NUTOR-323369 format. One record per residue (C-alpha): x, y, z; residue in one letter. Coordinates in steps of 0.1 Angstrom, whole numbers, padded with zeros to 4 digits, always signed. Each point is the difference from the previous one (the first is absolute). Example, Ala and Ser with C-alpha at 12.3 -4.5 7.8 and 13.67 -1.06 7.14 Angstrom:
BEGIN
+0123-0045+0078A/+0014+0034-0007S/
***
This chain:
BEGIN
+0111-0218+0531M/+0007-0002-0038C/-0037-0001-0007L/-0006+0031+0020A/+0027+0018-0018V/-0014-0010-0034C/-0035+0011+0011S/+0014+0034+0010M/+0018+0004-0034C/-0031-0009-0019V/-0021+0024+0020S/+0026+0028-0006A/-0005-0004-0038H/-0038-0005-0001T/-0020+0031-0009R/-0025+0008+0027L/-0025+0012-0027A/+0001-0004-0038P/+0010+0033-0019E/-0027+0009-0025L/+0005+0030-0022R/-0018+0013-0030H/+0014+0022-0029F/-0010+0014-0033V/+0029+0005-0024S/+0008+0013-0035A/+0028-0012-0022H/+0018+0006-0032G/+0020-0026-0020D/+0023+0006-0029L/+0020-0027-0018G/+0010-0020-0030Y/-0027-0020-0018S/+0001-0027-0026A/-0024-0018-0022L/+0011-0036-0001L/-0013-0019-0031H/+0008-0030-0022N/-0001+0017-0034I/+0028-0017-0019E/+0030+0022-0010G/-0011+0030+0022Y/+0014+0009+0033Q/-0023+0009+0029P/-0012+0036+0001A/+0016+0023+0026S/-0013+0031+0015G/-0011+0017+0034L/-0029-0003+0023N/-0017+0024+0025L/-0022-0009+0029N/-0020+0025+0022L/-0022-0014+0027G/-0016+0001+0034A/-0003-0028+0026D/-0015-0009+0033Y/+0025-0018+0023R/-0005-0019+0033V/+0030-0006+0022F/-0005-0029+0025Y/+0032-0004+0020N/+0025-0007-0028D/-0026-0010-0025F/-0012+0023-0029I/-0031-0003-0020F/-0007+0024-0029S/-0027+0006-0025V/-0001+0028-0026G/-0006+0013-0034V/+0025+0015-0025E/+0003+0012-0035G/+0027-0015-0022L/+0015+0014-0032Y/+0025-0020-0021E/+0018+0011-0031L/+0019-0025-0021H/+0022+0003-0031A/+0002-0031-0022N/+0032-0009-0017H/-0006-0001-0037I/+0026-0012-0024K/+0011+0018-0031A/-0012-0015-0033L/+0014-0002-0035D/-0021-0017-0026F/-0007+0003-0037S/-0032+0000-0021L/+0000-0013-0037P/-0014+0030-0020M/-0005+0010-0037Q/+0006+0035-0012D/-0021+0019-0025T/+0022-0013-0029E/-0007-0036+0010G/+0035-0006+0014E/+0003-0021+0032L/+0019+0014+0030F/+0001-0006+0037D/-0011+0028+0024M/+0020-0002+0032H/-0016+0012+0032V/+0021+0007+0031Q/-0019+0006+0032V/+0018+0013+0031D/-0004+0022+0031K/-0033-0018+0008A/-0017+0012+0032R/-0026-0021+0015D/-0018+0010+0033L/-0027-0014+0021T/-0019+0017+0029H/-0019-0015+0029M/-0021+0016+0027I/-0014-0025+0026N/-0018+0002+0033L/+0017-0023+0026N/-0015-0014+0032F/+0029-0013+0022P/-0006-0023+0030I/+0033-0003+0019L/+0013-0018+0031L/+0034+0006+0017G/+0018+0009+0031G/+0020+0029+0016E/+0029-0003+0025W/+0015+0033+0012K/+0006+0017-0033R/+0001-0029-0023F/-0032-0013-0018Y/-0013-0021-0029F/-0033-0007-0016M/-0012-0026-0026V/-0033-0007-0017G/-0021+0002-0031P/-0011+0031-0020K/-0031-0004-0021F/+0005+0022-0030S/-0028+0012-0023I/+0008+0018-0033N/-0016+0034-0005L/+0020+0012-0031Y/+0024-0015-0025G/+0015+0014-0032A/+0029-0007-0024T/+0016+0018-0029S/+0029-0007-0024S/+0020+0021-0024N/+0031-0005-0021A/+0023+0016-0025R/+0004-0017-0034F/+0018+0005-0034Q/-0004-0016-0034T/+0022-0004-0030Y/-0001-0019-0032G/+0024-0026-0013E/-0001-0015-0036Y/+0015-0031-0013E/+0019+0020-0025R/+0033+0014+0011P/-0015+0032+0013Y/+0008+0018+0032D/-0029-0002+0024P/-0026+0028-0005F/-0003+0023+0030H/-0020+0031+0008D/-0024-0001-0029M/-0034+0008+0015P/-0018-0004-0033N/+0011-0036+0001H/-0006-0003+0037Q/+0037-0002+0008F/+0001+0022+0031E/+0021+0005+0032S/-0009+0009+0036N/-0037-0008-0004Q/-0022-0005+0030H/-0029-0023+0007M/-0022-0002+0031S/-0028-0021+0012S/-0014+0028+0022G/-0013-0008+0035V/-0020-0032+0001M/-0021-0013+0029P/+0013-0032+0017L/-0020-0017+0027K/+0019-0019+0027W/-0014-0030+0019N/-0006-0002+0038F/+0032-0006+0018Q/+0011-0014+0034I/+0033+0014+0011L/+0022-0018+0026A/+0014+0029+0022H/+0029+0001+0024A/+0017+0029+0017E/+0027+0002+0025I/+0012+0033+0017G/+0003+0021+0031A/-0014+0029+0019R/+0019+0031-0006I/+0004+0033+0020G/-0027+0021+0015K/-0026+0018-0022A/+0012+0034+0012S/-0021+0018-0027F/-0032-0012+0018F/+0012+0011+0033Q/-0013+0035-0008V/-0035-0013-0005F/-0002-0028+0026R/+0001+0001+0037R/+0014-0036+0000H/+0025-0003-0027P/+0011-0035+0012D/-0033-0013-0013L/+0013+0005-0036T/+0022-0027-0014R/+0020+0000-0033M/+0013-0031-0017Y/+0024-0006-0030L/+0000-0035-0017A/+0010-0020-0030A/-0029-0018-0017Y/-0007-0024-0028V/-0033-0008-0018D/-0003-0030-0022F/-0030-0008-0021G/-0014-0035+0003V/-0025+0001-0028L/+0002+0007-0038N/-0012+0035-0006I/+0000-0002-0038H/-0034-0002-0015T/+0010-0016-0033G/-0006+0016-0034T/-0002-0008-0036N/+0024+0027-0009G/+0017+0011-0032R/+0038-0006-0006P/+0022+0025+0018P/+0011+0016-0033F/-0023-0002-0030E/-0003+0015-0034Y/-0030+0004-0024V/+0002+0007-0037E/-0022+0030-0010T/-0006+0022-0030D/+0024+0025+0016Q/+0027-0026+0005G/+0010-0022+0029V/-0012+0011+0035K/+0018-0013+0031F/-0015-0006+0034Y/+0012-0007+0034V/-0018-0019+0028Q/+0007+0000+0037P/+0016-0033+0012L/-0028-0008+0026M/-0028+0003-0026T/+0020-0016-0029S/-0003-0035-0014S/+0032-0009+0019L/-0019+0002+0033S/-0031-0019-0009N/+0007-0028+0024A/+0024+0018+0022A/+0002-0004+0038V/+0008+0034+0017V/+0006+0007+0037R/+0011+0032+0016N/+0027+0003+0027M/+0015+0030+0018S/+0026+0007+0027V/+0007+0033+0017G/-0001+0023+0030I/-0030+0006+0022K/-0006+0030+0023Y/-0028-0002+0026T/-0012+0025+0026I/-0024-0012+0026A/-0022+0018+0024F/-0012-0017+0032E/-0037+0002+0007L/-0011+0011+0035P/-0010-0028+0024I/-0024+0000+0028E/+0019+0002+0033K/-0009-0024+0029K/-0019+0013+0029S/+0003-0016+0036Y/-0028+0001+0025I/+0010-0001+0037Y/-0016-0027+0020D/+0005+0003+0037S/-0014-0035+0007N/+0027-0016-0022K/+0027+0023+0014A/-0011-0011+0035G/+0006-0036-0009R/+0035+0008-0011N/-0011-0003-0037Y/+0028+0006-0025R/-0008+0009-0036K/+0019-0022-0024R/+0030+0018-0013G/+0000+0026+0028G/+0025+0002+0029N/-0021+0020+0025Q/-0031-0005+0020T/-0024+0027+0014L/-0010-0006+0035K/-0027+0017+0021D/
***
């Protein structure tokens, strides 16, 4: 008796046929992004990331498989410390003095445009879903730039007050220096991706254009992407702040952190977290057709999953 009841319960929860559905989807992601590196004395760079992509999804019962392509843009701002250093100099009269250089309000930016190929697996139950998997990321464009404000003043060993705002002696305030935009190539990356979210509302906007609006699904999720590989190409860069003595005096230069000598052997990985919006459109499926066979019906044939029999 117990065995019979258990068999009935199992039958009641067993699907008569697997549910197979196909979707094409578009998504947009927006979130916080960081460049995690091991450059001593400098914090990880922070910024934002934007993903726009399209996917093909297969739903098999509660299982999800998705492949797609997406464009990634990341912008990061490196945290550059203020500097205060002095240069031993000699004036036109042969007297020694120290030229003090104060650098502040430095702004250091990096840009990244990648093409991503995500391959994701997951599941969906009622309105809850999750997906995980790798994203293979190829760099299409990279750039970096740096600029800063600086001022200089002179200080002699004699009991003079410091000399300020004397342009003919190169003692100047509120001066600006910039590296300009420099190319920066990023290495191939593999991103470990995870997202968790839920199906939301009905796509009422598309009801005007679709005869079957229920075939459109919308999702909202939180996601995280973490880079597995080192994306820094390695350089033989110049110091982040540098000066050169010329016939016209001392010239000051600034170098972006990621192309400077400080990052020659740096390990850099990108990471982002944010919100993902997805809209999915179900593809039409071929409906099943049934052929009436009077011979089978005459033998009291019953089609699996049906509850009626046609008789002559």
